[in-house]
C-alpha positions, 0 to 999 in steps of 0.5 A: 950273427954267429958271434951273438949265437955263441953266448946262447950255446951250451957251456959245460962249466960256468965261466967262474970254474975251470978243470985242473990238476988236483992235490985231492985226486986226479982232476978237480974244479977250481974257481977262476974268480971269487965265488960268494956264499949261496952262489948257484954254480949250476946243475951237477946231476940229472936224475935218469933211471938206469944210471948208477944211483939213478943220477947222471953227472954233468961236467960240473958234477963229474969234476968236483972232489970229495971233502969232509969240510966242503965249500959246496953242497948239492941241492935238489931242484927241478927243471921246467919239464919236471926232471929232478936235478941237483944244483951245486951251491957254494956254502962258503966264500971261495977264493980265486984258485981254490978247489971246489969240493962237496961231500959225496952223497950220490956216489960211492967214492970207489965209483 
């Protein structure tokens, strides 16, 4: 059934996040529901030679904004085929409507 297969399709963002206008800069990621400390929000970056700083941003990694007091952090990990990825994890409880932020470590903020 088509409806059954929709749940297995690629989703650029987890259901708990959306993209909206940010007061920090341009567009940002925002919580559509409460997010608990320690929750893995998904793969934000994939290591690929030839990309700036050797990482390609996923939609998740492309929309969070920088903060010196972030509510998320990047954690190294591997996909099953040994490709290096960086997951975005909540380091604080995040309220519905709150912007998702992380301290940039991979990209120069001028990029």
